[in-house]
C-alpha positions, 0 to 999 in steps of 0.5 A: 386422257388421266395418265395411270401411271402416275406417281401418286398412282403407284405410290397408292398401288405399291402401299396396298400390295405392301399391306397385303404381303404383311398380312401374308406375314403375319397369317403364320404365325395364326396358323402353325402347323406347330406347335399342335396347340394352337389350330384348335385354341384359333378354331375355340376363339372363332366359334366363341366369337359366333355365338358372342354375335348371335346372342347380341343380335337377339338380345334386342328381342327381350327388349323389345318383349319387355317394353311391348309386354309393359304397353300391353301393345302385343301378347308376352314373347315366349309367354313370359311377363314383361319382368322376366323378360326383362331378366332374360335381356340382363343374362343375354346380355351377360352372355355376351359379355362372358363369351367375348371375354373367354375369346379374348382368354382362348385366343390370348396365348397364340397371340403372345406366341406370335409376338415372343415368335416374330421379336426372336426372329427379329432380333435375330435377324438384326444380329445376323446383318453384316457390320456394314449395315450396322454402321449405317444404321442408327440404333435408337431408330432400329429398337423403335421399328421393331417396338412399334413393329411387334405393336403392330402385329398385336392390334393386329391379332387383336382387332382384325379378327375380334372387331372388323370380322364380327362387324361384318358379321353382325351387320349382315345379321342385323340386314336380314332381320331388319329386312325380314321384320320390318321394311326393305327401307331400313336395310337401304337407309343403313346400307347407305349410311354404312357405304359414306361412312366407310368411304370418308373414314378411308379416304381421311385416313389415307390422308391421315397415314401419310401425316402419321408416317411424316410423325413417326419420322420425327418420332425416330429421329428425335429418339436417335438422337436423344439417345445418340447423345446420351451414348456420347455422354463424355464427349458433350462435356468435353466440348460444352456442348449440352446446349447444342445438344439440347438444341438439336434435340428440341428441334427434332421435337419441333419436328415431331410437335408440327406432325402431331398437330397435323395429326391431331386435327385432322383426327378431329375432322375425321371424328366429326364427319363419322358422327354426322353420318351415323347420326344421319343414318340414325335418324333416319331409321328412327324416323321410319320406325317413328311414322310406323307405331303412329300408323300403327303397323310398329308397336312402341317395342319395334320401336325401341328393337330398332333403336338398340340395333341402330346403337348396336351397330352405330357404336362398332361402326364408330369404333371401325373407324379408329381399327381401320387407322389404326389397322393402317398404322399397324401395317405401315409400323409392320412394314418397316419391321418387315423390311428390317426383316427382308433385309439380305445378310450379307455375309452367309454360310455357304449351303451344309457348309461344315464347322471349321476345324481348327487345328494348329491355327495355321492362317494363310492370306492367298492374293487378298484384295478388299475395298470397302468401296468398289471404286478403292481398293484397300488391300491390294494382293497381301500374300502372308502365312501366320504359322501355327502357334507363332506371333506375327505383327501387321503394323504400318500408318494409319490407313494402311489396311491393318485393321482391315485384315482382322475384320476379313479373318473374323469375316465381318466382311468377305473379301473381293479377290482371293482367300483367307484360309485357317489350317487349308480351310477356306472360311468362306466355306466353313459356319460363320459360327466355328470361325467365331469360336475359334478367334478371340479379339481384344480390339483396341476399346472393350466396350463392356456391358451394362452389367456386373464385372462377372457378367462381362468376363463371364461373357466368354463362355455361358455356362462359366463357373467362378472358379474360372471366371477368376482363373481367367481373372488372375491371368489377366492380372485383374483379380485382386483389383476386382478383388479389392472392390466393395462388391468384388465381383459384382461390381457394376461396370456402368454403361459401356464400362465407363466406370472402369478405366482404360486398363481396367476394361482392356483387362476385362476384355483379356480375361474375357477372350481368355475363358473363351479359349481361342485358338487363335487370337487377334489384338487389334490396337489393343493398348494403343489408348493407354498410358505406357506404364498401363501399356507395360502391364497389359503387354504382360497379360497379352503375352501370356494369353498369347501362349500356346496359340496364334497370333496376330498383332495389330499394332500403331505403336512398335515397342509393343511388337518387337518381340514378334516372331515375324513384322509384316509392314503394310504400306497402303494395303501391300506388304513392304516389309517382313521380317524380325524386329532386329532383321527390320532395323538392320534392314533400314527401310520403312520400318526402321524409319517408323521405329526411329520416328517413334523413338525419339517421340518418345524421349 
C-alpha cells in the first residue's frame, strides 16, 4: 500500500498551496477598491481581449473564402471576390493586432501601479523588521529576492491575464468550429494532442522548477559574496585576500554554472518533446483534411482553414510551455518575496499607542534584564536614573553590556524583564517613531550614504535649509573643513563615507544629530576609534552637542567621561559602582583600577 504521507507528496502539495497563496496575494492588486480607476481599466482590457480573440477565430474564414474563390471550388463568401476577401483577411489580422496592443496599453497603468505598490510595501516592511533579523540576513540576498519577486509579479500580471486566459478561450472556440463545420475526429485529435502536450509540459516543468530553484540559490550566494567582498574592499586589501575572494566568488559561480547547464539541458528536452506532440497533432488533423479534399467532401479552402486554425493554436501552445515555466518560476520568486513580507516584525507598536511626550528627557531603567540568547542573560537587573539635562556615562570592560543598554533604549530589542521609561512613559507603550525622534545617536562608526556632504548632514531632518545645515556643521566644528573643499557641501563622500577620514565622518555624524535636535543624546563609543588629538577635537564638539540635553555616554576610554555628572560602572551585566569621577577614584574600586590601567597604557 502506498504511503501518501511521504515527504515528496507533502512537498508537492505544499508547493501547490504556496502557489495558490501567492495568487491570492496578487489578486487584490488587480482588483482594489481604491483608486477607482483601476477596475474600469481591468474590465476594459478584458473586453478588448475577448474582441481580439473573436477576430482571431474569424480570420481563417476570410482566408478560406479567398482560396476557394481563387480555386473556384465554392460560391463567393458574402458575395465578395477573392481579392476583396484577401483584403478583409489582412484587415482582420490588423484589427486583431490593434486590439491586442490597445489592451496592453489600457492595462499597463494597472500593472505598473501594482508593481510600485508591492515594491514599496516590501521595502517598507524590510525597514520595519528588527535588528536581530537584519544582522542575520545578507543584504545582497535580500536585494535579489525583492528584484526577482517584483519581476515575477510583473510577469504573472501580464501573461496569466493575456496569454493563458485568451489561449483557453481560443481553444474552446476553435474546438466548437472544428466540431460543427467538419467532424468530431478533428476535435478528438486536437484534444488528445493538447492533453499529452499539457501533461508532458507540466511534469517536465515541475522537474525544471527544482533545477531553477537550485540555480536561484547559487545566484543569490554568488551575488551576496560579490557584494560582501566589495563592501569590505579595504579589509580584502589589508590581508592580501584578492585571490582568496576571487576564488570564493568563482566557487559560487561554478555552482551557478552547473545548475544553469542542467536548466539549459532540461529546456532543450522540454522543447523537443513539446514539438513532437504539437507536430503529431498537426499532421493528424491535416491528414484528415487532405482525405476530405480527395473525396470531395471538403474544399481546398477548408484544408487551408484547418491548417490556419492549427497554426493559430499550436503557436500559442508552444508559447504556453514557456509561459507555464515562467509562471512556476515567478511563483517561486514571488513566494520568496511574500515570505519576506510575512516575516513578523519583532518590535511592534502597541495598539493605539500614543506618541512619546518628551519633556526634560529623564530616563529610568527599572530592573532591566535582557539577553540576545534566552540561555545567556547580558543585563541582570539594571536600576538607573538619568536626570533630565544631565550627562551620565556608562563604562566597563568589553562584554559588560554597555552598548546593549543603548540598543534597548532605542528599542532595537525588547527588554526581557523590567522596563525603560522616558519622562515616566514606558517606551514599549509609545510609538517607535516618536521614540526615535526623541533620541539622537552618535555611534562609534558613523556610516554615511554614498551622496554629498550636504545630503548626509541634511539627513538629520527632512527639508532642512542650507543655513541650518551650515549652522550645525559649525557646531560640529566641520564647516571650515567643508568650505575649503573644491566642491564644498556638494562633495561626494563615497560609499559608506570612505572618502572622509574617521574624524571627519564623526563630525558629519554629530552635525547630522544636531540637526535632528533631539532632547536625548546617546553617544555610543563615539570617539573610541579616533586618535588622541582628533578625539579631543570631537570631544569638544560632543560637549557642545550635549548642552541642554539628557546625555548617555557609553565609553571605553575613561578620559572622555571624567566630566560626566555621574559615572556608572558595569561588570558582567550589573552595576558595580556609581558616582563622580573624583568619588570613584577615591573609593579605589573597579573604576579606579580601570583608570590607573588606562593611564599607565597612555604613558
